[in-house]
VOPAGU-2260 file (C-alpha; in pm, 1 decimal, decimal comma):
REM VOPAGU-2260
SITE   aa  ch    i         X         Y         Z
SITE  UNK   A    0   -2354,9    -468,3   -1369,2
SITE  UNK   A    1   -2117,5    -717,1   -1208,5
SITE  UNK   A    2   -1868,5    -891,1   -1434,8
SITE  UNK   A    3   -1851,2   -1269,9   -1428,0
SITE  UNK   A    4   -1470,3   -1248,2   -1412,9
SITE  UNK   A    5   -1248,4   -1167,4   -1116,3
SITE  UNK   A    6   -1015,1    -872,6   -1089,4
SITE  UNK   A    7    -646,8    -891,1    -994,9
SITE  UNK   A    8    -439,1    -659,1    -775,7
SITE  UNK   A    9     -60,4    -707,6    -787,3
SITE  UNK   A   10     131,4    -515,4    -518,7
SITE  UNK   A   11     506,8    -479,4    -568,3
SITE  UNK   A   12     725,3    -295,5    -318,7
SITE  UNK   A   13    1101,2    -282,5    -342,9
SITE  UNK   A   14    1337,2     -72,3    -136,8
SITE  UNK   A   15    1305,6     305,9    -134,6
SITE  UNK   A   16    1631,2     367,0      53,5
SITE  UNK   A   17    1970,5     210,8      99,0
SITE  UNK   A   18    2045,1      12,5     415,1
SITE  UNK   A   19    2412,7     -11,3     329,7
SITE  UNK   A   20    2647,3      54,4      42,9
SITE  UNK   A   21    2557,2    -286,9     -97,5
SITE  UNK   A   22    2187,2    -330,8     -27,5
SITE  UNK   A   23    1867,0    -135,2     -63,3
SITE  UNK   A   24    1629,3    -139,3     231,5
SITE  UNK   A   25    1258,8    -222,6     213,6
SITE  UNK   A   26    1013,8    -164,5     499,8
SITE  UNK   A   27     687,6    -303,6     361,3
SITE  UNK   A   28     506,8       9,0     484,2
SITE  UNK   A   29     357,0      94,2     147,5
SITE  UNK   A   30     220,7    -255,9     100,4
SITE  UNK   A   31      62,6    -228,8     443,4
SITE  UNK   A   32    -113,8      92,7     344,3
SITE  UNK   A   33    -233,2     -54,4      15,1
SITE  UNK   A   34    -381,9    -359,9     185,6
SITE  UNK   A   35    -599,8    -128,1     395,9
SITE  UNK   A   36    -789,8     -33,9      79,8
SITE  UNK   A   37   -1088,5    -262,0      10,3
SITE  UNK   A   38    -980,4    -464,1    -296,8
SITE  UNK   A   39   -1320,4    -406,6    -458,6
SITE  UNK   A   40   -1223,5     -39,1    -500,0
SITE  UNK   A   41    -988,4    -141,2    -781,2
SITE  UNK   A   42   -1245,9    -348,2    -973,4
SITE  UNK   A   43   -1596,3    -238,8    -867,6
SITE  UNK   A   44   -1774,0    -441,9   -1135,9
SITE  UNK   A   45   -1580,9    -767,0   -1098,9
SITE  UNK   A   46   -1715,4   -1063,3    -904,3
SITE  UNK   A   47   -1413,4   -1043,1    -670,7
SITE  UNK   A   48   -1049,6    -934,6    -656,5
SITE  UNK   A   49    -745,3   -1155,4    -601,0
SITE  UNK   A   50    -450,3    -985,4    -429,0
SITE  UNK   A   51     -84,5   -1087,8    -472,6
SITE  UNK   A   52     199,8    -916,2    -282,0
SITE  UNK   A   53     570,9    -906,2    -363,1
SITE  UNK   A   54     784,1    -753,0     -89,9
SITE  UNK   A   55    1159,4    -688,6    -102,5
SITE  UNK   A   56    1210,7    -869,3    -434,4
SITE  UNK   A   57    1555,8    -983,0    -546,5
SITE  UNK   A   58    1511,3   -1158,8    -881,0
SITE  UNK   A   59    1373,0    -943,5   -1166,2
SITE  UNK   A   60    1266,4   -1251,9   -1361,8
SITE  UNK   A   61    1053,1   -1372,0   -1069,6
SITE  UNK   A   62     882,1   -1032,0   -1055,4
SITE  UNK   A   63     828,7   -1036,9   -1431,7
SITE  UNK   A   64     663,4   -1378,3   -1411,5
SITE  UNK   A   65     409,8   -1237,7   -1164,8
SITE  UNK   A   66     341,5    -942,3   -1393,7
SITE  UNK   A   67     292,6   -1171,7   -1692,6
SITE  UNK   A   68      56,1   -1388,9   -1490,6
SITE  UNK   A   69    -147,3   -1078,9   -1402,4
SITE  UNK   A   70    -148,2    -971,2   -1767,4
SITE  UNK   A   71    -321,6   -1295,5   -1862,7
SITE  UNK   A   72    -616,3   -1224,5   -1632,0
SITE  UNK   A   73    -924,9   -1148,4   -1846,0
SITE  UNK   A   74   -1072,2    -915,0   -1585,0
SITE  UNK   A   75    -953,4    -578,5   -1447,6
SITE  UNK   A   76    -586,4    -568,2   -1344,8
SITE  UNK   A   77    -413,4    -310,4   -1125,3
SITE  UNK   A   78     -36,6    -328,2   -1073,1
SITE  UNK   A   79     100,5    -118,1    -786,4
SITE  UNK   A   80     475,8     -49,9    -794,2
SITE  UNK   A   81     674,2     121,4    -518,4
SITE  UNK   A   82    1049,8     151,9    -495,6
SITE  UNK   A   83    1361,4     330,0    -612,5
SITE  UNK   A   84    1362,1     449,1    -973,7
SITE  UNK   A   85    1706,2     395,3   -1122,4
SITE  UNK   A   86    1871,8     430,9   -1463,4
SITE  UNK   A   87    2136,5     214,0   -1621,4
SITE  UNK   A   88    2423,6     346,3   -1834,7
SITE  UNK   A   89    2196,6     354,2   -2142,1
SITE  UNK   A   90    1944,0     569,2   -1951,2
SITE  UNK   A   91    1685,9     289,3   -1944,3
SITE  UNK   A   92    1452,6     314,7   -1643,1
SITE  UNK   A   93    1452,9      32,6   -1387,3
SITE  UNK   A   94    1285,3     -48,8   -1059,1
SITE  UNK   A   95    1575,0    -107,8    -822,9
SITE  UNK   A   96    1556,8    -439,2    -638,1
SITE  UNK   A   97    1737,5    -542,4    -318,3
SITE  UNK   A   98    2088,5    -581,4    -461,6
SITE  UNK   A   99    2068,6    -309,6    -726,7
SITE  UNK   A  100    2335,8     -41,4    -754,3
SITE  UNK   A  101    2377,7     219,8   -1028,4
SITE  UNK   A  102    2634,2      -8,4   -1191,3
SITE  UNK   A  103    2445,1    -337,0   -1152,1
SITE  UNK   A  104    2083,0    -227,0   -1200,8
SITE  UNK   A  105    2098,7    -323,2   -1567,6
SITE  UNK   A  106    2134,8    -685,3   -1454,8
SITE  UNK   A  107    1957,9    -710,9   -1118,4
SITE  UNK   A  108    1687,4    -444,2   -1147,0
SITE  UNK   A  109    1346,1    -472,2   -1313,5
SITE  UNK   A  110    1350,0    -286,1   -1648,8
SITE  UNK   A  111    1041,2     -70,1   -1679,9
SITE  UNK   A  112    1021,2    -178,2   -2042,7
SITE  UNK   A  113     953,4    -535,2   -1925,3
SITE  UNK   A  114     645,0    -420,9   -1735,2
SITE  UNK   A  115     523,4    -212,4   -2028,3
SITE  UNK   A  116     567,1    -497,1   -2275,4
SITE  UNK   A  117     391,4    -744,9   -2046,2
SITE  UNK   A  118      83,8    -523,0   -2014,3
SITE  UNK   A  119      87,0    -351,0   -2354,0
SITE  UNK   A  120    -161,7    -584,4   -2521,5
SITE  UNK   A  121    -424,6    -550,2   -2248,4
SITE  UNK   A  122    -725,2    -320,1   -2301,2
SITE  UNK   A  123    -675,5      14,9   -2127,5
SITE  UNK   A  124   -1028,1      -5,1   -1985,7
SITE  UNK   A  125    -918,3    -303,3   -1773,8
SITE  UNK   A  126    -562,7    -198,2   -1685,0
SITE  UNK   A  127    -397,0      49,2   -1447,9
SITE  UNK   A  128     -43,8      86,2   -1314,7
SITE  UNK   A  129      -0,3     283,9    -991,0
SITE  UNK   A  130     359,2     395,7    -934,2
SITE  UNK   A  131     508,2     556,6    -623,9
SITE  UNK   A  132     876,4     604,3    -704,0
SITE  UNK   A  133    1157,8     724,0    -482,2
SITE  UNK   A  134    1480,7     858,0    -631,0
SITE  UNK   A  135    1840,4     904,5    -524,9
SITE  UNK   A  136    2063,8    1194,4    -626,7
SITE  UNK   A  137    2177,2    1019,6    -944,6
SITE  UNK   A  138    1833,8     922,9   -1074,3
SITE  UNK   A  139    1689,2    1261,3    -976,8
SITE  UNK   A  140    1962,6    1439,7   -1169,0
SITE  UNK   A  141    1877,3    1224,0   -1471,3
SITE  UNK   A  142    1512,5    1328,5   -1442,5
SITE  UNK   A  143    1596,3    1695,4   -1403,6
SITE  UNK   A  144    1819,7    1716,6   -1710,0
SITE  UNK   A  145    1511,1    1755,2   -1925,9
SITE  UNK   A  146    1531,8    1429,5   -2120,3
SITE  UNK   A  147    1194,7    1251,0   -2143,6
SITE  UNK   A  148    1140,2     939,6   -1935,0
SITE  UNK   A  149     900,4     704,0   -2118,6
SITE  UNK   A  150     716,2     572,0   -1812,7
SITE  UNK   A  151     365,1     639,7   -1940,2
SITE  UNK   A  152     406,4     551,5   -2306,9
SITE  UNK   A  153     119,4     328,5   -2426,9
SITE  UNK   A  154      22,0     244,2   -2068,1
SITE  UNK   A  155    -211,6     414,0   -1816,8
SITE  UNK   A  156      22,6     500,2   -1527,6
SITE  UNK   A  157     -89,3     696,4   -1222,4
SITE  UNK   A  158     136,8     810,7    -942,1
SITE  UNK   A  159     440,1    1020,0    -853,3
SITE  UNK   A  160     817,6    1033,8    -871,5
SITE  UNK   A  161     945,6    1177,5    -544,3
SITE  UNK   A  162    1265,7    1380,7    -515,2
SITE  UNK   A  163    1543,1    1238,7    -293,9
SITE  UNK   A  164    1449,1    1223,9      74,6
SITE  UNK   A  165    1669,6    1198,2     382,2
SITE  UNK   A  166    1469,9     900,8     508,0
SITE  UNK   A  167    1255,5     643,4     328,5
SITE  UNK   A  168    1109,1     493,9     645,6
SITE  UNK   A  169     733,2     469,8     687,2
SITE  UNK   A  170     460,6     502,7     427,3
SITE  UNK   A  171     533,5     742,3     143,1
SITE  UNK   A  172     301,9    1047,2     120,9
SITE  UNK   A  173     128,7     954,8    -205,1
SITE  UNK   A  174      50,7     596,5    -101,5
SITE  UNK   A  175     -66,2     708,3     243,3
SITE  UNK   A  176    -301,2     963,0      84,8
SITE  UNK   A  177    -418,2     716,6    -179,8
SITE  UNK   A  178    -509,8     465,5      89,8
SITE  UNK   A  179    -706,1     728,0     282,8
SITE  UNK   A  180    -890,0     865,3     -20,0
SITE  UNK   A  181    -988,0     528,7    -167,5
SITE  UNK   A  182   -1090,2     393,1     173,5
SITE  UNK   A  183   -1302,8     695,4     264,0
SITE  UNK   A  184   -1407,2     824,3     -77,5
SITE  UNK   A  185   -1438,6    1167,2    -237,1
SITE  UNK   A  186   -1749,2    1381,1    -170,3
SITE  UNK   A  187   -1964,1    1487,1    -464,3
SITE  UNK   A  188   -1793,4    1244,3    -701,2
SITE  UNK   A  189   -1961,3     959,6    -893,5
SITE  UNK   A  190   -1966,6     606,2    -760,5
SITE  UNK   A  191   -1701,5     509,7   -1016,4
SITE  UNK   A  192   -1412,4     743,8   -1098,1
SITE  UNK   A  193   -1114,1     763,1   -1328,9
SITE  UNK   A  194    -780,0     823,7   -1153,2
SITE  UNK   A  195    -761,4    1169,7   -1309,5
SITE  UNK   A  196   -1092,6    1255,4   -1136,8
SITE  UNK   A  197    -948,8    1205,9    -787,1
SITE  UNK   A  198    -580,2    1280,5    -849,7
SITE  UNK   A  199    -606,9    1632,7    -710,5
SITE  UNK   A  200    -777,5    1505,4    -394,3
SITE  UNK   A  201    -495,6    1255,0    -337,0
SITE  UNK   A  202    -219,8    1509,3    -404,4
SITE  UNK   A  203    -371,4    1772,1    -175,8
SITE  UNK   A  204    -399,0    1520,9     105,3
SITE  UNK   A  205     -44,4    1390,4      48,2
SITE  UNK   A  206     134,2    1723,7      85,1
SITE  UNK   A  207     397,2    1626,1    -170,3
SITE  UNK   A  208     746,9    1770,7    -167,8
SITE  UNK   A  209     833,3    2055,1    -400,3
SITE  UNK   A  210     931,2    1937,4    -751,8
SITE  UNK   A  211     755,1    1601,0    -717,3
SITE  UNK   A  212     675,7    1467,8   -1064,4
SITE  UNK   A  213     307,8    1377,3   -1097,7
SITE  UNK   A  214     196,6    1102,5   -1336,8
SITE  UNK   A  215    -167,4    1128,4   -1442,1
SITE  UNK   A  216    -322,0     896,4   -1703,6
SITE  UNK   A  217    -519,7    1100,0   -1953,1
SITE  UNK   A  218    -611,1     808,6   -2179,7
SITE  UNK   A  219    -942,1     629,3   -2114,5
SITE  UNK   A  220    -882,3     353,4   -1864,7
SITE  UNK   A  221    -990,4     148,8   -1567,3
SITE  UNK   A  222   -1232,7     312,3   -1328,8
SITE  UNK   A  223   -1214,2     284,8    -949,9
SITE  UNK   A  224   -1488,7     266,0    -690,9
SITE  UNK   A  225   -1563,3     578,7    -492,1
SITE  UNK   A  226   -1688,5     446,9    -159,3
SITE  UNK   A  227   -1803,0     788,7     -36,5
SITE  UNK   A  228   -2152,0     738,2     109,0
SITE  UNK   A  229   -2284,8    1046,5     -69,7
SITE  UNK   A  230   -2180,5     930,1    -414,4
SITE  UNK   A  231   -2475,4     869,3    -646,2
SITE  UNK   A  232   -2507,8     522,7    -797,3
SITE  UNK   A  233   -2309,2     488,8   -1118,7
SITE  UNK   A  234   -2621,8     439,2   -1329,6
SITE  UNK   A  235   -2784,4     757,4   -1194,4
SITE  UNK   A  236   -2463,7     956,5   -1234,4
SITE  UNK   A  237   -2432,0     849,2   -1596,6
SITE  UNK   A  238   -2795,4     928,4   -1680,8
SITE  UNK   A  239   -2813,7    1256,1   -1490,6
SITE  UNK   A  240   -3125,7    1134,6   -1309,5
SITE  UNK   A  241   -3206,9    1259,8    -961,5
SITE  UNK   A  242   -3359,1    1077,1    -667,9
SITE  UNK   A  243   -3690,3    1211,7    -544,4
SITE  UNK   A  244   -3728,1    1304,8    -178,9
SITE  UNK   A  245   -3854,2    1001,9      14,1
SITE  UNK   A  246   -4210,8     998,9     148,7
SITE  UNK   A  247   -4269,7    1100,0     508,9
SITE  UNK   A  248   -4430,2     764,1     594,3
SITE  UNK   A  249   -4312,2     410,7     542,0
SITE  UNK   A  250   -4543,1     231,7     301,5
SITE  UNK   A  251   -4536,7     -94,1     115,4
SITE  UNK   A  252   -4647,1    -120,5    -242,6
SITE  UNK   A  253   -5024,1     -57,8    -277,6
SITE  UNK   A  254   -5089,4    -427,7    -340,5
SITE  UNK   A  255   -4996,9    -513,0      20,1
SITE  UNK   A  256   -5041,4    -208,5     247,5
SITE  UNK   A  257   -5137,4    -394,2     565,2
SITE  UNK   A  258   -4831,1    -617,1     596,1
SITE  UNK   A  259   -4595,1    -344,8     706,2
SITE  UNK   A  260   -4839,0    -206,1     962,9
SITE  UNK   A  261   -4866,7    -547,6    1121,8
SITE  UNK   A  262   -4489,2    -590,1    1137,8
SITE  UNK   A  263   -4441,7    -247,2    1295,6
SITE  UNK   A  264   -4703,0    -323,6    1561,1
SITE  UNK   A  265   -4531,4    -653,5    1646,0
SITE  UNK   A  266   -4191,3    -480,6    1671,9
SITE  UNK   A  267   -4316,2    -207,4    1905,9
SITE  UNK   A  268   -4523,7    -443,7    2118,9
SITE  UNK   A  269   -4237,6    -691,0    2161,3
SITE  UNK   A  270   -3987,1    -416,2    2241,9
SITE  UNK   A  271   -4213,3    -251,8    2500,1
SITE  UNK   A  272   -4271,5    -592,6    2662,4
SITE  UNK   A  273   -3896,9    -648,6    2687,6
SITE  UNK   A  274   -3902,2    -930,1    2430,0
SITE  UNK   A  275   -3621,6    -772,7    2229,6
SITE  UNK   A  276   -3515,4   -1093,2    2055,1
SITE  UNK   A  277   -3856,4   -1113,2    1884,5
SITE  UNK   A  278   -3851,2    -741,3    1799,5
SITE  UNK   A  279   -3511,1    -769,0    1635,8
SITE  UNK   A  280   -3609,1   -1085,9    1451,2
SITE  UNK   A  281   -3923,8    -929,2    1303,0
SITE  UNK   A  282   -3736,8    -608,4    1216,0
SITE  UNK   A  283   -3458,9    -804,4    1048,8
SITE  UNK   A  284   -3707,8   -1004,2     842,5
SITE  UNK   A  285   -3884,2    -683,6     734,8
SITE  UNK   A  286   -3550,8    -523,9     643,1
SITE  UNK   A  287   -3451,1    -823,6     431,0
SITE  UNK   A  288   -3791,8    -856,2     265,6
SITE  UNK   A  289   -3811,4    -495,4     152,3
SITE  UNK   A  290   -3450,9    -495,5      32,2
SITE  UNK   A  291   -3529,9    -802,8    -176,7
SITE  UNK   A  292   -3867,0    -691,5    -314,7
SITE  UNK   A  293   -3803,8    -319,3    -359,6
SITE  UNK   A  294   -3423,3    -299,4    -388,6
SITE  UNK   A  295   -3170,9    -154,1    -144,5
SITE  UNK   A  296   -3198,7     195,8    -293,9
SITE  UNK   A  297   -3576,2     222,8    -248,4
SITE  UNK   A  298   -3680,0     474,7      22,6
SITE  UNK   A  299   -3902,8     214,8     190,9
SITE  UNK   A  300   -3599,8     -13,4     226,1
SITE  UNK   A  301   -3406,6     268,4     393,6
SITE  UNK   A  302   -3690,2     315,8     643,0
SITE  UNK   A  303   -3716,3     -56,9     716,9
SITE  UNK   A  304   -3346,6     -67,9     791,1
SITE  UNK   A  305   -3389,4     224,1    1031,1
SITE  UNK   A  306   -3658,4      26,2    1213,1
SITE  UNK   A  307   -3414,1    -266,8    1231,8
SITE  UNK   A  308   -3151,6     -31,7    1376,6
SITE  UNK   A  309   -3396,6     102,0    1637,3
SITE  UNK   A  310   -3494,1    -247,1    1749,9
SITE  UNK   A  311   -3127,4    -346,1    1777,2
SITE  UNK   A  312   -3050,3     -38,8    1990,0
SITE  UNK   A  313   -3344,2    -110,6    2221,7
SITE  UNK   A  314   -3211,7    -465,9    2258,8
SITE  UNK   A  315   -2870,6    -337,2    2361,9
SITE  UNK   A  316   -2706,9    -460,7    2042,7
SITE  UNK   A  317   -2519,0    -138,4    1995,6
SITE  UNK   A  318   -2261,9    -257,1    1744,5
SITE  UNK   A  319   -2535,8    -382,8    1514,2
SITE  UNK   A  320   -2742,2     -68,4    1568,3
SITE  UNK   A  321   -2442,2     154,0    1494,6
SITE  UNK   A  322   -2368,5     -21,4    1165,9
SITE  UNK   A  323   -2734,5     -22,4    1058,7
SITE  UNK   A  324   -2789,1     346,8    1137,1
SITE  UNK   A  325   -2463,8     427,1     955,8
SITE  UNK   A  326   -2588,2     234,3     652,0
SITE  UNK   A  327   -2919,2     423,2     652,8
SITE  UNK   A  328   -2738,4     757,6     657,7
SITE  UNK   A  329   -2507,1     652,6     376,0
SITE  UNK   A  330   -2792,4     531,4     158,1
SITE  UNK   A  331   -2997,9     846,9     203,0
SITE  UNK   A  332   -2696,8    1066,0     127,0
SITE  UNK   A  333   -2699,1     925,2    -225,3
SITE  UNK   A  334   -3005,6    1130,9    -308,3
SITE  UNK   A  335   -3052,1    1384,6     -29,0
SITE  UNK   A  336   -2854,1    1683,6     101,7
SITE  UNK   A  337   -2621,3    1600,6     390,2
SITE  UNK   A  338   -2813,6    1836,4     622,0
SITE  UNK   A  339   -3151,5    1676,6     549,5
SITE  UNK   A  340   -3325,8    1569,6     868,4
SITE  UNK   A  341   -3357,6    1208,9     750,9
SITE  UNK   A  342   -2978,1    1202,6     706,3
SITE  UNK   A  343   -2886,9    1384,8    1026,9
SITE  UNK   A  344   -3117,9    1167,1    1241,7
SITE  UNK   A  345   -2960,2     827,1    1167,3
SITE  UNK   A  346   -2613,6     983,9    1176,5
SITE  UNK   A  347   -2678,5    1107,4    1530,6
SITE  UNK   A  348   -2813,6     764,5    1627,7
SITE  UNK   A  349   -2512,8     584,5    1476,2
SITE  UNK   A  350   -2286,1     813,2    1678,7
SITE  UNK   A  351   -2485,3     752,3    1998,1
SITE  UNK   A  352   -2485,4     375,1    1947,1
SITE  UNK   A  353   -2110,6     380,6    1883,6
SITE  UNK   A  354   -2054,3     545,3    2222,4
SITE  UNK   A  355   -2232,0     253,6    2390,9
SITE  UNK   A  356   -2048,9     -34,2    2221,6
SITE  UNK   A  357   -1901,6    -224,5    2517,3
SITE  UNK   A  358   -1624,8    -406,9    2332,4
SITE  UNK   A  359   -1327,1    -180,7    2271,0
SITE  UNK   A  360   -1207,9    -376,2    1966,9
SITE  UNK   A  361   -1550,0    -345,9    1801,4
SITE  UNK   A  362   -1568,7      25,9    1881,4
SITE  UNK   A  363   -1219,6      84,8    1741,5
SITE  UNK   A  364   -1308,8    -105,8    1425,0
SITE  UNK   A  365   -1618,6      99,4    1336,0
SITE  UNK   A  366   -1488,1     425,4    1483,8
SITE  UNK   A  367   -1311,8     557,8    1171,3
SITE  UNK   A  368   -1629,6     513,9     964,4
SITE  UNK   A  369   -1834,9     709,4    1220,8
SITE  UNK   A  370   -1580,0     992,0    1228,7
SITE  UNK   A  371   -1580,6     994,9     846,8
SITE  UNK   A  372   -1961,0    1015,5     851,3
SITE  UNK   A  373   -1946,3    1297,9    1106,2
SITE  UNK   A  374   -1709,1    1491,5     881,6
SITE  UNK   A  375   -1984,5    1491,5     620,9
SITE  UNK   A  376   -2272,4    1541,1     865,7
SITE  UNK   A  377   -2118,7    1742,6    1152,6
SITE  UNK   A  378   -2436,7    1740,8    1361,8
SITE  UNK   A  379   -2517,3    1961,1    1659,7
SITE  UNK   A  380   -2256,1    2154,0    1855,3
SITE  UNK   A  381   -1917,4    1987,2    1871,7
SITE  UNK   A  382   -2033,9    1641,7    1763,8
SITE  UNK   A  383   -1749,4    1604,2    1515,0
SITE  UNK   A  384   -1484,7    1705,5    1769,9
SITE  UNK   A  385   -1642,4    1474,2    2026,8
SITE  UNK   A  386   -1631,1    1183,5    1781,2
SITE  UNK   A  387   -1264,3    1244,8    1709,1
SITE  UNK   A  388   -1182,2    1264,0    2079,4
SITE  UNK   A  389   -1368,4     940,9    2148,3
SITE  UNK   A  390   -1179,7     759,9    1872,2
SITE  UNK   A  391    -850,9     890,2    2014,2
SITE  UNK   A  392    -945,6     761,0    2359,9
SITE  UNK   A  393   -1036,1     422,9    2215,7
SITE  UNK   A  394    -698,4     397,2    2047,8
SITE  UNK   A  395    -522,1     506,0    2366,0
SITE  UNK   A  396    -710,4     230,1    2548,6
SITE  UNK   A  397    -588,1     -39,8    2313,8
SITE  UNK   A  398    -375,6    -263,1    2540,4
SITE  UNK   A  399    -171,4    -399,4    2249,9
SITE  UNK   A  400     -73,9     -47,3    2147,2
SITE  UNK   A  401      22,0      46,9    2502,2
SITE  UNK   A  402     227,4    -268,9    2554,3
SITE  UNK   A  403     417,4    -201,6    2233,3
SITE  UNK   A  404     515,9     140,8    2368,2
SITE  UNK   A  405     712,6      -7,5    2657,0
SITE  UNK   A  406     683,7     -69,5    3032,9
SITE  UNK   A  407     629,3     296,0    3127,8
SITE  UNK   A  408     337,5     339,4    2885,3
SITE  UNK   A  409     189,4       8,6    2997,4
SITE  UNK   A  410     209,9     110,3    3364,8
SITE  UNK   A  411      45,8     445,4    3290,9
SITE  UNK   A  412    -227,6     268,4    3095,2
SITE  UNK   A  413    -305,4      32,7    3386,3
SITE  UNK   A  414    -320,9     320,9    3629,9
SITE  UNK   A  415    -552,5     514,4    3403,3
SITE  UNK   A  416    -789,0     218,7    3375,5
SITE  UNK   A  417    -827,5     186,4    3753,4
SITE  UNK   A  418    -896,0     558,8    3803,2
SITE  UNK   A  419   -1125,5     630,1    3509,1
SITE  UNK   A  420   -1496,4     674,0    3593,9
SITE  UNK   A  421   -1763,2     541,1    3357,1
SITE  UNK   A  422   -1813,7     780,5    3067,0
SITE  UNK   A  423   -2162,5     919,6    3000,9
SITE  UNK   A  424   -2338,4     774,1    2700,9
SITE  UNK   A  425   -2632,2     863,8    2486,4
SITE  UNK   A  426   -2912,8     637,9    2371,7
SITE  UNK   A  427   -3053,8     641,6    2017,0
SITE  UNK   A  428   -3409,1     765,4    2046,2
SITE  UNK   A  429   -3552,7     730,1    1699,2
SITE  UNK   A  430   -3892,5     561,0    1727,6
SITE  UNK   A  431   -3984,7     327,8    1439,3
SITE  UNK   A  432   -4334,1     467,1    1412,9
SITE  UNK   A  433   -4186,1     810,1    1338,3
SITE  UNK   A  434   -3913,9     683,7    1104,1
SITE  UNK   A  435   -3901,8     882,7     781,4
SITE  UNK   A  436   -3781,9     724,3     464,3
């Protein structure tokens, strides 16, 4: 069920290291990683998610006003906080802002108590704080002396407190791993998960430093979307129901069995005659009609989308074919084993279509999702390794990346382009008449 209200994601990053004796230094790297996560992951049942970013803040009252504004949102609210954890002379925890020092943080830092008080009255089921804290030698010593730090009192807080590091440049390990896990999902997990359900997956991917303090909310709270294509729908996961194996033939409902046969004949006839625009148009209409009448999770809808993908591939629309085949594989993985033939087939075709996408920017954009799919459905031989190599080549062929690396890299790139022969490609061969739902 989709809520009529919108969700809210507030991203706050202050400095994690000191640029000088007087100022902390912020890089914005963690905010960049967080913006790579689809906002819907933080509020899967909301009608949409509004995102607000605060980078390199100076005034604690300005930050507090943003937090209070988020607290008034009736829908789901996630507040992400990254920066240096500091303590004043009364041992009160603060988020250090740009001008904060151990002596001044009481006046120019953001007291953690302010954040807690602003969000305290919100329902836990609609609230989550994600914290990725850095520390310096003074704050780390305060943490290690054994005295409790009330960061999670009366508030669902998920994250880590990192020990002092020599450098705070780049994305911190926890945030980098969180971005990867939420963007790609967790296998064999429900479609909606509590942070405690995926905490171990994030930590294992992060490779945290020894002694890192982990913050895991154990109270009931906001649930996140697991975008993993094999995750069962939330309703099925909650009920324990299973999805039956799809039929071997594509059929409409008994009340209208002839309509699909006619559409399939038109698609094949038009494609064989070279009239690919008509074939794609008919296939697209069939795909939309079955998704509307039967629902996107009905096996017949999966099969109709595979026909649409086949027609697109025959028309040379490889980007569209790649995305459609990928969608078919993801949908079937909700109820079928990853090695099932009706999962492996569209995965292989998505991979083959990806190899033929002529536009490098388009291929680079969908590439990570194909590699992620291959990690779940490795396919024949070294298909997974081949997919990874192809994605690496695509990234190496990005002219903007090469120009940013300097004149020598740019010269090498130009020389490589003039010498490189055309790479062999594969063509998706799934025939719509043999498509299995």
